[in-house]
C-alpha positions in Angstrom: 0.5 -3.6 -18.5 1.8 -7.0 -17.7 4.4 -7.0 -15.0 7.4 -8.3 -16.7 10.6 -6.7 -17.8 14.3 -7.3 -18.2 15.5 -5.3 -15.8 3.3 5.1 3.7 3.6 9.1 3.5 0.5 10.7 2.1 -0.8 14.3 2.0 -2.7 15.2 5.1 -3.5 18.3 7.1 -4.1 19.2 10.7 -7.6 20.1 9.5 -8.2 16.5 8.6 -8.3 16.9 4.9 -7.1 14.1 2.7 -6.4 13.7 -1.0 -9.1 11.1 -1.4 -11.7 13.8 -0.8 -10.9 16.8 -3.1 -11.4 20.2 -1.7 -9.9 22.3 -4.4 -8.5 22.4 -7.9 -5.8 19.9 -7.1 -7.8 17.3 -5.1 -7.1 18.7 -1.6 -3.3 19.3 -2.0 -2.4 22.1 0.3 -0.2 25.2 0.1 2.4 24.3 2.6 3.1 21.1 0.6 3.4 22.6 -2.8 4.7 26.1 -3.4 3.0 26.3 -6.8 -0.4 26.2 -5.1 0.2 29.0 -2.6 -2.5 31.6 -2.8 -4.4 29.5 -5.3 -8.0 30.6 -6.1 -10.6 28.1 -4.9 -13.7 27.8 -7.1 -17.3 26.8 -6.7 -19.1 23.9 -8.4 -19.6 25.6 -11.8 -19.0 23.2 -14.7 -16.5 24.0 -17.4 -17.7 24.3 -21.0 -15.4 21.9 -22.8 -16.4 23.3 -26.1 -14.6 26.6 -25.6 -11.9 27.3 -28.2 -8.3 27.1 -27.2 -7.8 30.8 -28.0 -10.1 31.7 -25.1 -8.1 29.4 -22.8 -4.9 31.2 -23.9 -6.5 34.5 -23.1 -7.6 33.4 -19.7 -4.2 31.9 -18.8 -2.3 35.0 -19.9 -4.5 37.3 -17.8 -3.2 36.0 -14.5 -0.2 37.4 -12.6 2.3 35.8 -10.3 3.5 32.2 -10.5 1.8 29.0 -10.2 -1.8 30.1 -9.5 -5.2 29.9 -11.0 -6.8 32.9 -12.7 -10.4 33.9 -13.2 -11.5 35.0 -16.7 -12.2 38.7 -16.7 -15.4 38.3 -18.8 -17.2 35.1 -19.7 -20.7 33.9 -19.6 -19.7 30.4 -18.4 -18.8 31.4 -14.8 -15.5 31.1 -13.0 -13.0 28.5 -14.3 -9.8 27.6 -12.5 -6.9 27.9 -15.0 -3.6 26.7 -13.9 -0.9 29.4 -14.3 2.7 28.1 -14.7 5.3 30.0 -12.6 7.4 31.1 -15.6 5.8 32.7 -18.6 8.8 32.1 -20.9 10.1 28.6 -20.3 8.4 25.6 -22.0 5.6 23.8 -20.2 5.6 20.0 -20.2 2.6 18.2 -18.9 3.0 14.4 -18.3 -0.2 12.4 -17.7 0.4 9.2 -15.8 2.9 8.4 -13.1 3.8 4.8 -14.0 7.1 3.6 -15.5 6.6 5.7 -18.6 5.5 9.0 -17.0 7.7 9.1 -13.9 10.8 8.0 -15.7 10.2 10.6 -18.5 10.0 13.3 -15.8 13.2 12.1 -14.2 14.9 11.9 -17.6 14.0 15.5 -18.4 15.4 16.5 -15.0 18.7 14.8 -15.6 19.4 16.4 -19.0 21.5 19.6 -19.4 19.4 22.5 -20.6 20.1 26.1 -21.7 19.0 28.4 -18.9 16.0 29.7 -20.8 15.0 26.4 -22.3 14.7 24.1 -19.2 11.0 23.2 -19.2 8.6 23.4 -16.3 7.4 19.8 -15.8 4.1 18.8 -14.2 3.4 15.1 -13.5 -0.3 14.2 -13.0 -1.5 10.9 -11.5 -4.6 9.8 -9.7 -2.6 8.1 -7.0 0.0 9.7 -4.7 2.3 6.7 -5.0 4.4 5.3 -7.8 3.9 1.6 -8.0 6.7 -0.8 -9.1 4.1 -3.2 -10.5 6.4 -6.2 -11.4 6.8 -6.7 -7.6 3.2 -6.5 -6.4 3.4 -10.3 -6.0 6.0 -10.0 -3.3 3.5 -8.1 -1.2 1.5 -11.3 -1.0 4.6 -13.4 -0.2 5.8 -10.9 2.5 9.1 -10.4 0.8 8.7 -6.6 0.4 7.1 -3.8 2.3 4.7 -1.3 0.7 7.2 1.6 1.0 9.8 -0.3 -0.9 7.7 -0.8 -4.1 5.2 2.0 -3.7 7.1 5.2 -2.6 5.2 8.5 -2.7 5.8 10.8 -5.7 6.6 13.6 -3.2 9.4 11.6 -1.8 10.8 10.6 -5.2 10.6 14.1 -6.6 11.6 16.1 -3.5 15.1 17.0 -5.0 13.8 17.9 -8.5 11.9 20.8 -10.0 9.1 18.5 -11.2 5.7 19.5 -9.8 3.4 16.5 -8.9 -0.4 16.9 -8.9 -2.7 14.2 -7.6 -5.7 14.3 -9.9 -7.4 12.3 -12.7 -7.7 13.3 -16.3 -11.2 14.2 -17.6 -10.6 15.5 -21.1 -7.9 16.1 -23.6 -8.1 19.0 -26.1 -4.9 19.1 -28.1 -4.4 22.0 -30.6 -1.0 21.1 -32.0 -2.7 19.6 -35.1 -3.9 23.1 -36.3 -2.0 25.0 -39.0 -0.6 28.1 -37.3 -0.2 31.5 -38.6 3.2 33.1 -38.6 4.0 34.6 -35.2 0.9 33.0 -33.6 0.7 31.1 -30.4 2.3 27.7 -30.3 0.5 26.2 -27.4 0.1 22.4 -27.6 -3.4 22.3 -26.1 -5.2 22.0 -22.8 -6.0 19.2 -20.3 -9.1 19.2 -18.2 -8.7 17.5 -14.8 -11.5 15.9 -12.7 -11.1 18.5 -10.0 -12.2 21.1 -12.6 -8.7 22.6 -13.2 -7.6 23.4 -16.8 -3.9 23.0 -17.6 -2.5 24.6 -20.7 0.7 23.1 -22.0 3.3 23.4 -24.7 4.2 19.7 -24.7 2.2 16.7 -23.6 3.3 13.2 -22.7 0.5 10.5 -22.7 1.6 7.8 -20.3 -1.8 6.9 -18.7 -1.3 3.2 -19.1 -4.2 0.7 -19.3 -7.0 -0.3 -16.9 -8.0 -3.8 -16.1 -11.0 -4.9 -18.2 -13.0 -6.7 -15.6 -16.6 -6.6 -16.9 -16.0 -9.4 -19.4 -18.5 -12.1 -18.4 -21.6 -12.0 -16.2 -20.5 -11.7 -12.5 -16.9 -10.9 -13.2 -17.2 -7.2 -12.4 -19.1 -8.0 -9.2 -17.1 -10.9 -7.8 -13.7 -11.0 -9.4 -10.7 -8.9 -8.3 -8.1 -7.6 -10.8 -4.4 -7.5 -9.9 -3.0 -4.4 -11.6 -2.8 -1.7 -8.9 -1.5 -1.3 -5.3 -5.1 -1.2 -4.1 -5.8 -4.4 -5.8 -2.8 -6.1 -4.2 -3.8 -4.8 -0.7 -7.3 -6.0 -1.2 -6.1 -9.5 -2.2 -3.8 -9.5 0.8 -6.6 -8.5 3.1 -9.0 -11.2 1.8 -6.3 -13.9 2.0 -5.5 -12.9 5.6 -9.3 -13.0 6.4 -9.6 -16.5 4.8 -6.5 -17.8 6.7 -7.8 -16.4 10.0 -11.2 -18.0 9.6 -9.6 -21.3 8.9 -7.1 -21.2 11.8 -7.7 -24.0 14.3 -10.7 -25.4 12.5 -11.1 -28.5 10.5 -13.0 -26.9 7.6 -12.5 -27.3 3.8 -9.3 -25.8 2.2 -9.2 -22.3 1.0 -9.9 -22.2 -2.8 -8.6 -19.4 -5.0 -9.4 -19.3 -8.6 -7.2 -17.4 -11.1 -8.5 -16.6 -14.5 -5.7 -16.3 -17.1 -2.3 -17.9 -17.2 -0.2 -15.3 -18.9 2.7 -13.9 -16.9 0.5 -12.2 -14.2 -1.7 -15.3 -13.7 1.3 -17.7 -13.4 3.1 -15.5 -11.0 0.0 -15.1 -8.9 -0.7 -18.8 -8.9 2.9 -19.6 -7.8 2.9 -17.0 -5.1 -0.4 -17.8 -3.6 0.0 -21.6 -3.7 3.3 -21.3 -1.9 1.7 -19.1 0.7 -1.3 -21.4 1.3 0.8 -24.6 1.2 -1.4 -27.5 2.3 -4.2 -25.2 3.6 -5.5 -24.2 0.2 -5.8 -25.0 -3.5 -5.3 -22.7 -6.5 -7.4 -23.3 -9.5 -5.9 -21.7 -12.6 -7.9 -21.3 -15.8 -6.7 -20.5 -19.2 -8.4 -20.5 -22.6 -5.3 -21.8 -24.3 -3.9 -25.2 -23.8 -0.5 -23.9 -22.6 0.6 -21.3 -20.1 2.5 -18.1 -20.9 2.2 -18.6 -24.7 4.4 -15.6 -25.5 7.1 -16.4 -23.0 10.5 -17.8 -23.9 10.5 -21.7 -23.7 12.9 -21.6 -20.8 10.6 -19.4 -18.7 7.5 -21.4 -19.7 9.1 -24.7 -18.8 10.4 -23.5 -15.4 6.9 -22.1 -14.6 5.1 -25.3 -15.6 7.5 -27.3 -13.5 6.7 -25.1 -10.4 3.0 -25.1 -10.9 2.8 -28.9 -11.3 4.8 -29.4 -8.1 2.4 -27.3 -6.0 -1.2 -27.6 -4.9 -2.4 -26.1 -8.2 -5.1 -27.4 -10.5 -4.7 -26.4 -14.1 -7.8 -26.0 -16.3 -6.3 -25.4 -19.7 -8.5 -25.0 -22.8 -11.4 -23.4 -20.8 -13.1 -20.0 -20.7 -15.2 -18.6 -17.9 -18.9 -18.4 -18.8 -20.1 -16.7 -15.7 -19.3 -16.1 -12.0 -22.1 -16.2 -9.3 -22.7 -16.7 -5.7 -23.3 -20.3 -4.6 -26.9 -21.0 -3.4 -27.4 -22.7 0.0 -27.9 -26.1 -1.8 -24.7 -25.6 -3.9 -22.4 -24.3 -1.1 -20.3 -27.2 0.2 -19.8 -25.3 3.4 -23.5 -25.7 4.3 -22.9 -29.4 4.8 -20.3 -28.7 7.4 -21.9 -27.0 10.5 -18.5 -26.1 12.0 -17.4 -24.5 8.7 -20.7 -22.6 8.3 -20.3 -21.0 11.8 -16.8 -19.9 11.1 -17.5 -18.5 7.6 -20.5 -16.5 8.7 -21.5 -14.1 5.9 -18.6 -15.2 3.6 -20.1 -16.5 0.4 -18.7 -19.2 -1.8 -18.5 -18.3 -5.5 -19.1 -20.6 -8.5 -17.3 -20.3 -11.8 -19.0 -22.0 -14.8 -16.4 -23.1 -17.3 -17.0 -23.8 -20.9 -14.5 -25.8 -23.1 -12.6 -23.8 -25.7 -11.2 -27.1 -27.1 -12.9 -30.2 -28.4 -13.0 -33.2 -26.2 -13.4 -31.3 -22.9 -16.4 -31.2 -20.7 -18.0 -28.2 -18.9 -16.9 -27.7 -15.4 -18.2 -25.8 -12.3 -15.6 -24.7 -9.8 -16.2 -23.5 -6.3 -13.9 -20.7 -5.0 -13.5 -18.4 -2.0 -11.9 -15.7 -4.1 -11.6 -15.1 -7.9 -8.6 -13.2 -9.3 -8.9 -11.9 -12.9 -5.7 -11.3 -14.9 -6.9 -11.2 -18.5 -7.9 -8.2 -20.6 -7.1 -4.5 -20.3 -8.6 -1.3 -21.8 -7.0 2.0 -22.9 -8.1 5.2 -21.1 -7.5 7.4 -24.1 -10.9 6.9 -26.0 -13.0 8.2 -23.1 -10.7 11.3 -22.9 -11.3 12.5 -26.5 -13.3 15.7 -26.8 -17.0 15.0 -27.5 -17.1 17.5 -30.4 -13.9 15.9 -31.9 -13.9 12.3 -30.9 -11.2 11.3 -33.4 -8.8 14.2 -32.8 -6.2 11.7 -31.4 -5.6 8.8 -33.8 -6.2 5.4 -32.2 -6.0 1.8 -33.3 -8.6 -0.8 -32.7 -7.5 -1.4 -29.2 -7.8 2.3 -28.2 -4.1 2.9 -28.2 -2.6 6.0 -29.7 -0.9 5.7 -33.1 2.6 7.2 -33.0 5.5 7.9 -35.2 8.9 6.2 -34.7 9.9 9.3 -32.6 7.0 8.5 -30.2 5.1 11.6 -31.4 1.4 11.1 -31.9 0.6 11.1 -35.6 -0.5 14.5 -36.7 0.4 16.0 -33.3 4.1 17.1 -33.2 3.8 18.4 -29.6 2.3 15.3 -28.1 4.2 12.1 -27.2 2.6 8.7 -26.3 4.5 5.9 -24.5 3.8 2.7 -22.6 0.4 1.1 -22.7 -1.0 4.3 -24.2 1.0 3.9 -27.4 0.6 1.6 -30.4 4.1 1.4 -31.8 5.3 -1.4 -34.1 8.7 -3.0 -34.4 10.5 -3.2 -37.8 8.6 -6.5 -38.5 5.2 -4.8 -38.1 4.3 -6.4 -34.7 2.9 -4.2 -32.0 5.4 -3.8 -29.1 4.2 -5.6 -26.0 2.6 -3.6 -23.1 5.4 -4.4 -20.6 7.5 -2.5 -18.1 10.6 -3.1 -20.2 9.1 -1.2 -23.2 8.0 1.6 -21.0 11.4 2.0 -19.4 13.1 2.3 -22.7 10.4 4.6 -24.3 10.7 7.0 -21.3 14.4 7.4 -22.0 13.7 8.2 -25.7 10.7 10.5 -24.9 12.8 12.5 -22.5 15.6 12.9 -25.1 13.2 13.7 -28.0 11.5 16.4 -25.9 14.9 17.9 -25.2 15.7 17.7 -29.0 12.3 19.2 -30.0 12.5 22.1 -27.5 16.1 22.8 -28.7 15.4 22.4 -32.4 17.5 19.3 -32.8 16.7 16.2 -34.8 14.6 13.6 -33.0 15.7 10.0 -32.6 13.6 7.0 -33.8 12.7 4.6 -31.0 14.2 1.1 -31.3 13.1 -1.5 -28.7 15.9 -3.7 -27.4 14.5 -6.9 -25.9 16.8 -7.7 -23.0 14.9 -10.8 -21.9 12.0 -11.6 -19.6 11.7 -12.4 -15.9 9.0 -13.9 -13.6 8.7 -14.7 -9.9 7.7 -18.2 -8.9 7.8 -17.8 -5.1 9.9 -16.5 -2.2 13.1 -18.2 -3.4 12.2 -19.1 -7.0 12.1 -17.2 -10.3 13.0 -17.7 -14.0 15.0 -15.3 -16.1 15.7 -15.7 -19.8 18.2 -13.2 -21.3 17.8 -12.5 -25.0 21.5 -12.0 -25.6 22.5 -15.5 -24.4 20.5 -18.0 -26.4 19.1 -20.9 -24.5 20.1 -19.6 -21.0 17.5 -19.6 -18.3 18.3 -18.9 -14.7 16.0 -20.7 -12.3 15.5 -21.2 -8.6 17.3 -19.2 -6.0 19.8 -17.9 -8.5 17.1 -16.5 -10.8 15.3 -15.1 -7.8 18.4 -13.2 -6.6 19.2 -12.0 -10.0 15.7 -10.7 -10.6 15.7 -8.7 -7.3 19.1 -7.2 -8.1 17.9 -6.1 -11.5 14.7 -4.6 -10.1 16.6 -2.8 -7.3 18.8 -1.2 -10.0 15.6 -0.1 -11.8 14.1 1.8 -8.9 13.4 5.4 -9.9 16.0 7.4 -7.9 19.4 6.7 -6.4 18.2 7.5 -2.9 15.3 5.0 -3.1 17.6 2.5 -4.7 20.0 2.6 -1.8 17.2 2.4 0.8 15.6 -0.6 -0.9 18.9 -2.3 -1.5 19.9 -2.1 2.2 16.4 -3.3 3.3 16.5 -6.3 0.9 20.1 -7.1 1.7 19.3 -7.2 5.5 16.3 -9.4 4.9 18.2 -11.7 2.7 21.1 -11.9 5.2 18.7 -12.9 8.0 17.0 -15.6 5.8 20.3 -16.9 4.5 21.8 -17.1 7.9 18.9 -19.2 9.1 19.2 -21.5 6.0 23.0 -21.8 6.5 22.6 -22.8 10.1 20.1 -25.5 9.1 22.3 -26.8 6.3 25.4 -26.9 8.6 23.5 -28.7 11.3 22.2 -31.3 8.9 25.6 -31.9 7.3 27.2 -33.5 10.4 27.0 -37.3 10.8 24.4 -38.5 13.3 25.6 -39.2 16.9 25.1 -42.9 17.6 23.7 -42.0 21.0 20.9 -40.0 19.3 20.2 -42.2 16.3 16.7 -43.1 17.6 15.8 -39.4 17.9 14.3 -37.4 15.0 16.8 -35.3 12.9 15.3 -32.0 14.1 16.0 -33.0 17.7 19.7 -33.3 17.0 20.4 -29.6 17.1 18.6 -27.3 19.6 19.5 -24.4 17.2 17.2 -25.9 14.5 14.5 -27.5 16.7 11.5 -25.2 17.1 10.5 -24.4 20.7 7.7 -22.0 19.9 6.2 -20.9 16.6 4.5 -17.6 16.9 3.8 -16.9 13.2 3.8 -14.6 11.5 5.8 -12.7 14.1 8.7 -15.0 15.1 10.0 -18.5 15.7 12.0 -19.4 18.8 14.3 -22.4 18.7 15.3 -24.6 21.7 18.7 -23.0 21.8 17.0 -19.7 22.5 17.7 -18.3 19.0 14.9 -16.0 17.8 14.0 -15.7 14.1 11.7 -12.9 13.0 10.7 -13.4 9.3 11.6 -10.4 7.1 13.7 -8.8 9.8 12.8 -5.4 11.3 12.8 -2.7 8.6 13.2 0.8 10.0 13.1 4.4 8.8 14.9 7.2 10.5 13.3 10.1 12.3 13.4 13.5 10.6 11.3 15.9 8.5 8.5 14.1 6.5 8.2 15.7 3.1 4.6 14.6 2.6 3.0 15.8 5.8 5.5 18.4 7.0 5.7 16.6 10.4 9.1 16.6 12.1 10.2 13.8 14.4 13.2 12.9 16.5 14.3 9.9 18.8 14.8 10.6 22.5 15.4 8.9 25.8 12.2 9.0 27.8 13.3 8.2 31.4 14.4 4.6 31.3 12.7 4.1 27.9 13.0 5.5 24.4 10.4 7.2 22.3 10.0 9.0 18.9 8.5 12.5 19.3 6.5 14.1 16.5 5.8 17.8 16.1 3.0 18.9 13.6 3.7 21.3 10.8 3.7 25.0 11.7 4.0 24.3 15.5 7.5 25.7 15.7 6.4 29.2 14.7 3.0 29.1 16.6 2.2 30.1 20.1 -0.8 27.7 20.3 -0.6 24.9 22.8 -1.1 21.4 21.5 -2.6 18.2 22.9 -0.2 15.3 23.6 -0.8 11.8 22.3 1.2 9.0 23.7 1.1 6.1 21.2 1.8 2.4 21.7 2.4 0.2 18.6 1.2 -3.3 18.1 2.9 -6.6 17.2 1.9 -9.2 19.7 4.5 -7.7 22.2 7.2 -9.4 20.2 7.8 -7.2 17.1 7.4 -3.7 15.9 8.8 -0.3 16.8 8.0 3.4 16.2 10.6 3.3 13.5 8.8 0.6 11.5 7.8 2.2 8.2 4.0 1.6 8.6 4.0 2.9 12.2 6.1 5.9 11.4 3.9 6.9 8.4 0.8 6.4 10.5 2.1 8.7 13.3 3.1 11.3 10.7 -0.4 11.3 9.4 -2.1 11.2 12.8 0.0 14.1 14.1 -0.5 16.2 10.9 -4.3 15.7 10.9 -4.8 16.2 14.7 -2.3 18.9 15.3 -1.1 17.1 18.4 2.4 16.3 19.7 3.0 12.6 19.3 5.1 10.4 21.6 5.5 6.9 20.1 7.1 4.5 22.5 10.0 2.1 21.9 9.1 -0.6 24.4 11.3 -3.7 25.0 10.0 -6.8 23.1 9.4 -10.4 24.3 10.7 -13.0 24.5 14.1 -11.4 25.0 12.5 -9.0 27.5 9.3 -10.7 28.7 6.4 -8.8 30.1 6.0 -6.7 32.3 9.1 -5.0 30.6 6.9 -3.4 27.9 4.5 -2.1 30.6 7.4 -0.6 32.5 8.8 1.1 29.5 5.4 2.4 28.5 4.8 3.9 32.0 8.3 5.5 31.9 7.3 7.2 28.6 3.9 8.3 30.0 5.6 9.9 33.0 8.3 11.5 30.8 5.6 13.1 28.5 3.5 14.1 31.5 6.5 15.9 33.1 7.4 17.7 29.8 10.4 15.4 29.2 11.5 15.6 32.9 11.3 19.4 32.4 13.9 19.4 29.7 12.2 18.6 26.3 11.9 21.8 24.3 8.9 20.7 22.2 6.9 19.7 25.3 8.0 22.8 27.2 7.1 25.2 24.4 4.0 23.6 22.8 2.4 21.0 25.1 -1.1 21.5 26.6 -1.0 18.8 29.3 -4.7 19.3 30.1 -5.3 17.5 26.8 -3.4 14.2 27.4 -4.3 11.1 25.4 -3.3 7.4 25.4 -3.7 5.6 22.0 -2.7 2.1 21.0 -3.4 -0.6 18.4 -3.6 -4.4 19.1 -1.1 -5.2 21.7 -0.5 -1.5 21.9 -4.1 -1.0 22.8 -3.7 -3.5 25.6 -0.8 -1.4 26.9 -2.8 1.9 26.5 -5.6 0.4 28.7 -3.2 -0.8 31.3 -1.5 2.6 31.4 -4.9 4.3 31.8 -5.7 1.9 34.7 -2.3 2.8 36.3 -3.1 6.5 35.9 -6.1 5.9 38.1 -4.3 4.0 40.8 -3.1 5.7 44.0 0.5 5.1 43.2 0.3 6.1 39.6 -1.5 9.4 39.7 -0.4 11.9 37.0 1.4 15.1 38.0 -0.7 18.2 38.9 -1.9 20.0 35.8 -2.0 16.8 33.7 -5.5 15.7 32.6 -6.0 12.4 30.9 -8.6 13.5 28.4 -9.1 10.3 26.5 -8.2 6.7 25.7 -8.3 5.2 22.2 -8.0 1.4 21.8 -7.9 0.2 18.2 -8.4 -3.5 17.6 -7.4 -4.2 21.2 -5.6 -7.4 22.2 -7.6 -8.9 25.1 -8.6 -12.5 25.8 -9.8 -14.8 28.6 -10.4 -18.4 29.6 -14.1 -18.2 28.8 -15.3 -17.5 25.2 -17.4 -14.4 24.6 -19.9 -13.7 21.8 -19.0 -15.3 18.5 -15.8 -16.8 20.1 -18.0 -19.7 21.2 -17.7 -21.0 17.6 -13.9 -21.4 18.0 -12.5 -24.8 18.7 -10.4 -25.5 21.8 -7.3 -25.1 19.7 -7.8 -21.3 19.5 -8.2 -20.8 23.3 -5.1 -23.0 23.8 -3.2 -20.9 21.2 -4.1 -17.6 23.1 -3.0 -19.2 26.4 0.3 -20.4 24.9 1.2 -17.1 23.3 0.2 -15.1 26.4 2.4 -17.3 28.6 5.2 -17.0 26.0 5.3 -13.2 26.2 4.6 -13.2 30.0 6.1 -16.3 31.6 5.2 -15.1 35.2 1.5 -14.6 34.4 -1.3 -16.4 36.1 -2.7 -17.2 32.6 -5.8 -15.9 30.8 -7.3 -14.8 34.1 -4.5 -12.2 34.4 -6.3 -8.8 34.6 -3.7 -7.3 32.3 -5.1 -9.4 29.4 -8.6 -10.0 30.9 -9.5 -6.6 32.4 -12.9 -7.7 33.7 -11.9 -11.1 35.2 -13.0 -10.3 38.7 -14.5 -7.5 40.9 -11.0 -5.9 41.6 -10.1 -5.8 37.9 -13.6 -4.4 37.1 -13.2 -1.7 39.7 -9.8 -0.7 38.4 -11.1 -0.4 34.9 -14.1 1.7 36.0 -11.7 4.1 37.8 -9.8 5.0 34.6 -9.4 8.8 35.1 -10.4 10.1 31.6 -13.7 11.5 30.4 -14.0 9.5 27.2 -13.0 6.2 25.7 -13.1 5.2 22.0 -13.1 1.6 21.1 -12.4 0.7 17.4 -12.9 -2.8 15.9 -12.7 -4.2 12.4 -15.5 -6.2 10.8 -13.2 -9.0 9.5 -11.0 -9.2 12.6 -11.7 -12.9 13.1 -9.8 -13.3 16.4 -10.2 -10.0 18.2 -13.3 -8.2 17.0 -15.5 -10.0 19.7 -13.0 -9.0 22.4 -13.2 -5.3 21.3 -17.0 -5.4 21.5 -16.8 -7.2 24.8 -14.4 -4.6 26.2 -16.8 -1.8 25.2 -19.7 -3.6 26.7 -18.0 -4.6 30.0 -16.4 -1.2 30.5 -19.9 0.4 30.3 -21.3 -2.2 32.7 -18.4 -1.7 35.2 -19.6 1.7 36.3 -17.2 3.8 34.3 -18.7 7.2 34.4 -17.3 8.7 31.2 -18.4 8.8 27.6 -18.0 5.6 25.6 -17.8 5.5 21.8 -17.6 2.5 19.5 -16.6 2.5 15.8 -16.4 -0.5 13.4 -14.5 -0.5 10.1 -16.4 -2.4 7.5 -14.9 -5.1 5.2 -11.4 -5.0 6.7 -9.2 -7.1 8.9 -7.1 -6.6 12.0 -4.7 -3.6 11.9 -5.5 -3.1 8.2 -4.7 0.6 8.2 -0.9 0.3 8.4 -0.7 -1.3 4.9 -3.8 0.6 3.5 -3.3 4.1 5.0 -4.7 5.7 1.8 -7.8 3.5 1.6 -11.3 4.9 2.3 -11.6 2.7 5.4 -8.3 3.8 6.8 -9.1 7.5 6.2 -12.4 7.0 7.9 -10.8 5.4 10.9 -8.2 8.1 11.1 -10.8 10.8 10.9 -12.7 9.2 13.8 -9.5 9.2 15.9 -8.7 12.8 15.0 -12.2 14.0 15.8 -11.9 12.2 19.2 -8.6 14.0 20.0 -9.9 17.4 18.8 -13.3 17.2 20.6 
């Protein structure tokens, strides 16, 4: 699907299970999260015989009792097979495969319709991810305009007020039976779906909304080296690699970052515009297209606006070329090998070469060098590989693998099966296939929902008629192009087009609740950005003062002259005004529908904290460990209420079964250090005294002999300093409190002298660390301050060695350019200091600093979380 149109919760358990590692018929979903799965039968590894007739499946399904469980066949030679049993034996069963625009919006449409009591269907929505992704706005993740929760909310959150049952699983096989002629009075089931977990789901009505997958194995090397841009995981991977490239280049005079983009349809153009704006003069985008124009199917107004933007930025267009192959550059071909400085910084990062062949006469072959290749051309349907092996053509497909449908969106020859979105091949009145766009899927979902209602209630079905409302594309943080089909020749460009596009997409969000949350968040961010722009414009509109005509324009107004630039966190102006890009998005405390964790905000002595209680704790007599957590953000940004931090704590508390205390510490520069340390210590003392003897959760459930300090980045620095203070004579913890462990994740430490691979850094990097440390802590002695350099002298070394806990876990990230070496150094020096406890070291491969907040569902983040949870439970 191309991303154009006219318009961190995740399942986890105290036991440490996660949906990425299926443990049962529904990929590890658990009973307390989904009432339908309560008392479900768990099966062994016996394979299912896909050749069994549907009559046998009907027999198996009808032999169960109770609602929403799996039944075992009473007699079969094939071994046990988990058959999903719907809660109600009478009401229609609708199975929707795919949770994109088509699938999710069809489910919500069915929920919104008025049904007779005995006809309202039971609806199951199946998707391989636990998040709905608003794909047209994936580009804004790269520009920093949106947060993950805004454009990728969890299905559990979106469907919490509906009767729709969500199942996280992948489809393995389709076996429809609605094409058979039925005897009078016979069963009217529509067929069965086999899921990858082994579960078999029998249905009455089926909606195919599986969408399309990126076709990446097109030329030699493309599957190995190119990255598609169609999913949330793709976008997070691109963001991680861009961040890694930007960190490697920081403070070094090495060649520009080079990003190659293959394909200049809507997706390629939007990517090129977004990435080039982000890189500015530090990188070049090389955009390749087989045709001699960009966006050939776009309205002229959109195409012209896009071309104007691309030509105005650091983008090289290679039109009329196709990619012959992609390969790693050899030592003799890599331009970096000629630059010793660059070679040291790049380390194991390999340059890629793209061999281009002309698709037009008069062009010469080209070889391009790139740090990253993004692939935006080609897609493939999932339906062909889901056909039954003994009946490979039971579902009619066109040459592209899309399902042939009637005007009513029913699959030809299958009256109980509907196909929409990228899965469907439907033509307009002129005979042209409808485009695979979000706009088409939006509209088809509305019709599919209505026609399901009509079919179930024996009413006439409506033929689908697509209404082209226009097309939109983003061209940067404040630039977009919109062409409306109902006003000929009108194209909105620039900031007006950008604002209009965000308004339309906000209105297109799946639910009213999410629409309001996103609207408030975007409005807040826009207000902050607009206020800063207005202040600049007003300041520049005044005539110059003759007394200052020899001064630069930026020096005329202290409110617009930058005093300290601490990107990406904040910018401070000489007037004292602080600007934090993107504002500070927050989420309220409360019950988390995904994990079952409950949280509330409290006053912790002189500080504030958000306290988390794991699911089931309120009705259990078991005493729980206490984890005091400190968030990161360079001491200048962040809070427990930040969406990523809040989701991380929900997950950590659910998995570990611990009580969490996440600290709101005051931020610099408004409240310079040591304010954050003071707030952190107040929270530690509060938790260690059971909330000054007054907090009900700590009084009833806390086991203070299992007390842990955990932090990430700047928060890891705070956690270390709190552990040191716990070992000091004036900071001893109350009787009965045992500091069991310290966890420092990607810790923020530095020093005057470079350590390890830091010796490859230029003096600019050391100066940057000195400036930023003095910025957040004006009264510091500098980089020899033991609070940031904990082994600077014998006294600091002795204080670290006296940390009163039995175990320390140090976590680093392989691609953490600036801080990985300090994490390794901390582990090494703490061991050499004479610390007598156990020391553990864990490295996350292939990821950057603090990656897990934006990628909490990734394999690396799950692995990191499991390491932390095992440390707490040990």
